[in-house]
C-alpha positions as a printed Julia matrix, in Angstrom:
218×3 Matrix{Float64}:
  81.92   98.11   78.11
  83.4   101.59   78.05
  86.7   102.0    76.19
  89.16  104.5    77.62
  92.05  105.93   75.61
  95.42  106.03   77.4
  98.47  107.71   75.93
 101.94  106.51   76.87
 105.56  106.76   75.87
 108.05  103.93   75.49
 110.39  103.84   78.5
 114.08  103.86   77.57
 115.76  104.33   80.94
 115.55  101.79   83.74
 116.72  101.38   87.3
 115.7   102.87   90.62
 117.01  106.35   89.85
 115.06  106.47   86.58
 111.87  105.3    88.3
 112.2   107.95   90.98
 112.74  110.61   88.32
 109.57  109.53   86.51
 107.53  109.74   89.7
 108.89  113.21   90.41
 107.64  114.17   86.94
 104.15  112.89   87.71
 104.5   109.68   85.69
 104.12  106.0    86.47
 106.36  103.28   84.96
 104.73  100.17   83.59
 104.79   97.46   80.95
 102.47   96.39   78.15
 102.56   92.66   77.3
 100.53   90.11   75.38
 100.76   86.6    73.96
 101.51   87.95   70.5
 103.62   91.09   71.05
 106.98   91.77   72.58
 106.72   93.5    75.99
 106.94   97.28   75.8
 108.18   99.16   78.88
 106.08  102.32   79.09
 105.5   105.42   81.16
 102.05  106.95   81.63
 100.83  110.16   83.27
  99.82  109.53   86.88
  96.69  111.65   86.42
  95.6   109.45   83.49
  96.14  106.06   85.15
  94.64  106.89   88.57
  90.96  106.85   87.44
  91.51  103.38   85.99
  93.16  102.09   89.17
  90.8   103.65   91.7
  87.62  102.45   90.03
  84.9    99.96   90.94
  84.54   98.94   87.28
  86.72   97.17   84.71
  87.66   99.22   81.63
  88.77   98.28   78.14
  91.84  100.41   77.4
  93.02  101.64   74.01
  96.71  102.14   74.7
  98.47  104.54   72.34
 102.22  104.19   72.68
 104.17  106.92   70.93
 106.03  105.51   67.87
 104.78  101.99   68.69
 101.13  101.95   67.68
  97.82  101.24   69.4
  96.9    98.23   71.51
  93.66   97.01   73.07
  94.31   95.96   76.64
  93.12   95.85   80.25
  94.75   96.81   83.53
  96.1    93.51   84.86
  98.18   94.39   87.91
  99.09   97.43   90.03
 101.92   97.8    92.52
 101.69  100.25   95.41
 104.35  101.76   97.65
 104.06   99.95  101.02
 104.58  103.2   102.93
 102.87  105.95  100.91
 100.37  103.72   99.05
 101.26  105.59   95.83
 101.02  103.77   92.49
 104.57  102.71   91.57
 104.02  100.32   88.62
 101.25   99.08   86.32
 100.91   96.05   84.04
  98.67   96.25   80.98
  97.69   92.99   79.29
  97.01   92.99   75.54
  93.88   91.36   74.11
  93.07   89.69   70.82
  89.54   89.41   69.51
  88.32   85.81   69.44
  90.82   84.69   72.09
  89.82   84.1    75.72
  91.85   85.52   78.57
  91.66   85.82   82.36
  91.18   88.87   84.54
  89.65   90.04   87.81
  86.34   91.93   87.85
  84.55   93.52   90.81
  81.3    92.24   92.31
  78.44   94.68   92.87
  75.6    93.81   95.24
  72.12   95.07   94.35
  68.93   95.12   96.38
  68.28   95.03  100.13
  68.34   91.67  101.85
  65.22   90.41  103.63
  67.48   89.13  106.4
  69.12   92.52  106.85
  65.7    94.19  107.23
  64.96   91.65  109.95
  68.13   92.55  111.85
  70.74   90.27  110.26
  74.23   91.41  109.34
  75.42   91.44  105.7
  78.92   90.06  105.16
  80.43   90.73  101.71
  83.36   88.29  101.73
  84.49   88.27   98.09
  84.74   91.65   96.34
  86.41   90.47   93.09
  86.33   87.28   91.09
  88.74   85.82   88.56
  86.99   85.18   85.26
  87.77   83.87   81.76
  86.02   85.3    78.72
  86.42   86.82   75.26
  87.35   90.52   75.0
  83.87   91.34   73.66
  82.27   89.83   76.77
  84.29   91.69   79.43
  81.87   93.02   82.08
  82.48   96.24   83.99
  81.33   94.33   87.08
  79.17   91.34   88.02
  75.87   92.11   89.73
  74.44   89.86   92.45
  70.86   90.42   93.62
  70.72   89.85   97.38
  67.04   90.79   97.86
  65.94   87.24   98.73
  68.73   86.44  101.2
  67.37   85.53  104.63
  69.34   85.31  107.86
  71.57   82.25  107.53
  71.62   82.31  103.71
  74.81   82.52  101.65
  75.79   82.93   98.01
  78.73   80.77   96.88
  80.73   80.94   93.67
  78.92   77.81   92.46
  75.62   79.75   92.64
  76.82   82.39   90.13
  75.9    82.05   86.48
  76.7    84.67   83.86
  76.42   84.27   80.12
  79.72   83.79   78.2
  81.74   84.08   81.42
  83.57   81.34   83.31
  84.35   82.01   86.97
  87.65   80.49   88.1
  87.45   80.86   91.9
  86.8    77.67   93.94
  83.11   76.79   93.85
  82.7    76.61   97.63
  84.0    80.15   98.18
  81.42   82.33   99.94
  80.68   85.58   98.1
  78.09   87.14  100.42
  76.05   85.99  103.38
  73.57   87.23  105.97
  74.41   86.16  109.52
  72.74   86.42  112.93
  73.78   89.5   114.89
  76.12   88.73  117.76
  74.47   88.8   121.17
  76.74   89.9   123.95
  76.6    87.57  126.95
  75.45   89.37  130.08
  77.76   89.14  133.05
  76.32   87.14  135.91
  75.85   89.29  139.03
  78.32   88.54  141.77
  77.06   88.04  145.3
  78.15   90.87  147.56
  78.99   90.22  151.19
  76.78   91.9   153.77
  78.45   94.41  156.03
  80.32   92.57  158.78
  80.0    89.16  157.08
  83.23   87.25  156.53
  83.93   85.07  153.59
  83.64   81.38  154.38
  86.67   79.24  153.7
  86.24   76.19  151.5
  85.06   73.15  153.33
  88.26   71.24  152.69
  90.29   73.94  154.44
  87.97   73.93  157.47
  88.37   70.17  157.77
  92.12   70.58  157.56
  92.11   73.04  160.43
  89.91   70.84  162.54
  92.21   67.87  161.96
  95.24   69.86  163.06
  93.51   71.11  166.23
  92.33   67.6   167.06
  95.9    66.35  166.88
  97.07   69.04  169.3
  94.39   68.09  171.83
  95.44   64.45  171.57
Protein backbone atom coordinates (compact mmCIF):
# COMPACT_ATOMS: atom_id res chain seq x y z
CA UNK A 1 0.00 0.00 0.00
CA UNK A 2 1.14 3.52 -0.82
CA UNK A 3 2.15 5.71 2.12
CA UNK A 4 1.34 9.41 1.84
CA UNK A 5 3.00 12.06 4.01
CA UNK A 6 0.65 14.66 5.50
CA UNK A 7 1.91 17.68 7.41
CA UNK A 8 -0.25 19.28 10.09
CA UNK A 9 -0.14 21.72 12.96
CA UNK A 10 -1.60 21.26 16.43
CA UNK A 11 -4.83 23.24 16.75
CA UNK A 12 -4.91 25.57 19.76
CA UNK A 13 -8.07 27.57 19.15
CA UNK A 14 -11.53 26.04 19.13
CA UNK A 15 -15.11 27.09 18.56
CA UNK A 16 -17.16 28.04 15.52
CA UNK A 17 -15.33 31.32 14.91
CA UNK A 18 -11.96 29.58 14.94
CA UNK A 19 -13.17 26.87 12.55
CA UNK A 20 -14.50 29.46 10.12
CA UNK A 21 -11.18 31.31 10.26
CA UNK A 22 -9.29 28.12 9.43
CA UNK A 23 -11.50 27.43 6.43
CA UNK A 24 -11.00 30.98 5.18
CA UNK A 25 -7.27 30.28 5.35
CA UNK A 26 -7.64 27.15 3.24
CA UNK A 27 -7.27 24.72 6.16
CA UNK A 28 -9.41 21.92 7.55
CA UNK A 29 -9.76 21.19 11.29
CA UNK A 30 -9.45 17.61 12.46
CA UNK A 31 -8.29 15.27 15.18
CA UNK A 32 -5.73 12.48 15.40
CA UNK A 33 -6.55 9.70 17.89
CA UNK A 34 -5.44 6.17 18.72
CA UNK A 35 -5.71 3.55 21.45
CA UNK A 36 -2.30 4.46 22.81
CA UNK A 37 -1.98 8.24 22.32
CA UNK A 38 -3.85 11.23 23.62
CA UNK A 39 -6.06 12.85 20.95
CA UNK A 40 -4.37 15.72 19.14
CA UNK A 41 -6.58 18.41 17.57
CA UNK A 42 -4.95 19.34 14.27
CA UNK A 43 -5.32 21.56 11.24
CA UNK A 44 -4.27 20.44 7.77
CA UNK A 45 -4.07 22.23 4.41
CA UNK A 46 -7.26 21.67 2.41
CA UNK A 47 -5.22 21.05 -0.75
CA UNK A 48 -3.31 18.25 1.02
CA UNK A 49 -6.29 16.41 2.48
CA UNK A 50 -8.59 16.57 -0.58
CA UNK A 51 -6.72 13.91 -2.63
CA UNK A 52 -7.04 11.51 0.31
CA UNK A 53 -10.76 12.20 0.73
CA UNK A 54 -11.75 12.15 -2.94
CA UNK A 55 -10.03 8.89 -3.76
CA UNK A 56 -11.19 5.41 -4.73
CA UNK A 57 -8.32 3.85 -2.75
CA UNK A 58 -7.33 3.59 0.91
CA UNK A 59 -4.01 5.21 1.85
CA UNK A 60 -1.62 4.72 4.72
CA UNK A 61 -0.82 8.18 6.07
CA UNK A 62 2.38 9.31 7.75
CA UNK A 63 1.08 12.26 9.77
CA UNK A 64 3.73 14.79 10.76
CA UNK A 65 2.38 17.10 13.46
CA UNK A 66 4.59 20.10 14.13
CA UNK A 67 6.23 19.83 17.60
CA UNK A 68 4.34 16.56 18.27
CA UNK A 69 6.11 13.93 16.18
CA UNK A 70 5.09 11.49 13.45
CA UNK A 71 2.20 9.03 13.48
CA UNK A 72 1.13 6.23 11.16
CA UNK A 73 -2.60 6.47 10.58
CA UNK A 74 -5.53 6.18 8.16
CA UNK A 75 -8.40 8.50 7.31
CA UNK A 76 -11.26 7.23 9.44
CA UNK A 77 -14.06 9.75 9.05
CA UNK A 78 -14.88 12.90 7.06
CA UNK A 79 -17.59 15.46 7.72
CA UNK A 80 -19.04 17.57 4.91
CA UNK A 81 -21.02 20.79 4.94
CA UNK A 82 -24.67 19.82 4.20
CA UNK A 83 -25.12 22.85 1.93
CA UNK A 84 -21.79 23.38 0.14
CA UNK A 85 -20.47 19.79 0.45
CA UNK A 86 -17.10 21.21 1.51
CA UNK A 87 -14.86 19.19 3.85
CA UNK A 88 -15.35 20.64 7.34
CA UNK A 89 -13.64 18.07 9.60
CA UNK A 90 -11.46 14.95 9.38
CA UNK A 91 -10.65 12.14 11.82
CA UNK A 92 -7.34 10.31 11.52
CA UNK A 93 -6.98 7.00 13.37
CA UNK A 94 -3.53 5.94 14.59
CA UNK A 95 -2.20 2.44 13.93
CA UNK A 96 0.18 0.15 15.77
CA UNK A 97 2.06 -2.62 14.02
CA UNK A 98 0.91 -6.07 15.16
CA UNK A 99 -2.48 -4.78 16.34
CA UNK A 100 -5.66 -5.29 14.29
CA UNK A 101 -8.06 -2.43 13.65
CA UNK A 102 -11.20 -1.74 11.65
CA UNK A 103 -11.73 0.51 8.65
CA UNK A 104 -13.73 0.87 5.45
CA UNK A 105 -12.19 0.05 2.07
CA UNK A 106 -13.68 0.48 -1.41
CA UNK A 107 -14.75 -2.37 -3.68
CA UNK A 108 -13.53 -2.43 -7.27
CA UNK A 109 -15.28 -4.56 -9.88
CA UNK A 110 -13.13 -6.11 -12.61
CA UNK A 111 -14.11 -7.88 -15.81
CA UNK A 112 -17.28 -7.78 -17.91
CA UNK A 113 -20.21 -9.90 -16.82
CA UNK A 114 -21.55 -12.61 -19.14
CA UNK A 115 -25.05 -11.58 -18.10
CA UNK A 116 -24.44 -7.94 -19.01
CA UNK A 117 -23.23 -8.96 -22.49
CA UNK A 118 -26.51 -10.86 -22.87
CA UNK A 119 -28.57 -7.78 -21.98
CA UNK A 120 -28.75 -7.96 -18.19
CA UNK A 121 -28.30 -4.94 -15.92
CA UNK A 122 -25.40 -4.72 -13.45
CA UNK A 123 -26.34 -3.47 -9.98
CA UNK A 124 -23.40 -2.54 -7.72
CA UNK A 125 -25.14 -2.35 -4.35
CA UNK A 126 -22.23 -2.20 -1.88
CA UNK A 127 -19.36 0.15 -2.75
CA UNK A 128 -17.40 -0.12 0.53
CA UNK A 129 -16.96 -2.83 3.13
CA UNK A 130 -15.93 -2.69 6.77
CA UNK A 131 -12.88 -4.86 7.39
CA UNK A 132 -10.55 -5.84 10.23
CA UNK A 133 -6.86 -6.47 9.60
CA UNK A 134 -3.31 -5.65 10.63
CA UNK A 135 -1.75 -2.39 9.39
CA UNK A 136 0.60 -4.33 7.10
CA UNK A 137 -2.37 -5.99 5.37
CA UNK A 138 -4.40 -2.85 4.57
CA UNK A 139 -5.59 -3.08 0.95
CA UNK A 140 -6.08 -0.03 -1.25
CA UNK A 141 -9.30 -1.69 -2.41
CA UNK A 142 -10.85 -5.14 -2.73
CA UNK A 143 -11.23 -6.51 -6.26
CA UNK A 144 -14.20 -8.66 -7.27
CA UNK A 145 -14.14 -10.45 -10.63
CA UNK A 146 -17.64 -10.35 -12.12
CA UNK A 147 -16.77 -12.05 -15.45
CA UNK A 148 -18.74 -15.23 -14.68
CA UNK A 149 -21.91 -13.55 -13.40
CA UNK A 150 -24.96 -14.55 -15.42
CA UNK A 151 -28.37 -12.89 -15.38
CA UNK A 152 -29.89 -13.67 -11.99
CA UNK A 153 -26.54 -14.21 -10.24
CA UNK A 154 -25.41 -12.26 -7.18
CA UNK A 155 -22.29 -11.91 -5.06
CA UNK A 156 -22.90 -11.70 -1.30
CA UNK A 157 -20.51 -10.75 1.47
CA UNK A 158 -20.32 -14.43 2.45
CA UNK A 159 -18.86 -15.18 -1.01
CA UNK A 160 -15.86 -12.88 -0.46
CA UNK A 161 -12.58 -14.34 0.73
CA UNK A 162 -9.38 -12.31 1.06
CA UNK A 163 -6.20 -13.40 2.77
CA UNK A 164 -5.52 -11.86 6.23
CA UNK A 165 -8.71 -9.77 6.03
CA UNK A 166 -11.96 -10.24 7.96
CA UNK A 167 -15.07 -8.64 6.48
CA UNK A 168 -17.48 -7.36 9.12
CA UNK A 169 -20.61 -6.62 7.06
CA UNK A 170 -23.59 -9.03 7.42
CA UNK A 171 -22.97 -12.16 5.35
CA UNK A 172 -26.27 -11.94 3.44
CA UNK A 173 -25.57 -8.42 2.16
CA UNK A 174 -25.59 -8.26 -1.65
CA UNK A 175 -22.45 -6.69 -3.10
CA UNK A 176 -23.20 -6.91 -6.83
CA UNK A 177 -25.79 -8.63 -8.98
CA UNK A 178 -26.94 -8.97 -12.59
CA UNK A 179 -30.69 -8.61 -13.02
CA UNK A 180 -33.17 -8.99 -15.88
CA UNK A 181 -33.87 -5.74 -17.72
CA UNK A 182 -37.26 -4.26 -16.95
CA UNK A 183 -39.82 -4.78 -19.71
CA UNK A 184 -42.35 -2.00 -19.96
CA UNK A 185 -45.92 -3.30 -20.15
CA UNK A 186 -47.63 -2.26 -23.36
CA UNK A 187 -50.88 -0.41 -22.95
CA UNK A 188 -53.89 -2.35 -24.18
CA UNK A 189 -55.60 -0.60 -27.09
CA UNK A 190 -58.92 0.93 -26.20
CA UNK A 191 -61.91 0.31 -28.41
CA UNK A 192 -62.97 3.47 -30.21
CA UNK A 193 -66.62 4.14 -30.93
CA UNK A 194 -67.65 4.30 -34.55
CA UNK A 195 -68.99 7.60 -35.77
CA UNK A 196 -72.62 7.96 -34.71
CA UNK A 197 -72.48 5.00 -32.31
CA UNK A 198 -73.58 5.68 -28.74
CA UNK A 199 -72.08 4.08 -25.71
CA UNK A 200 -74.23 1.32 -24.27
CA UNK A 201 -75.25 1.68 -20.66
CA UNK A 202 -74.50 -1.18 -18.29
CA UNK A 203 -77.09 -3.88 -18.30
CA UNK A 204 -78.09 -3.23 -14.70
CA UNK A 205 -79.00 0.37 -15.55
CA UNK A 206 -81.08 -0.70 -18.54
CA UNK A 207 -83.02 -3.11 -16.35
CA UNK A 208 -83.57 -0.35 -13.84
CA UNK A 209 -85.05 1.90 -16.49
CA UNK A 210 -87.29 -0.83 -17.79
CA UNK A 211 -88.57 -1.55 -14.30
CA UNK A 212 -89.43 2.10 -13.75
CA UNK A 213 -91.28 2.37 -17.08
CA UNK A 214 -93.19 -0.84 -16.38
CA UNK A 215 -94.40 0.60 -13.10
CA UNK A 216 -95.70 3.74 -14.84
CA UNK A 217 -97.65 1.66 -17.37
CA UNK A 218 -99.20 -0.32 -14.52
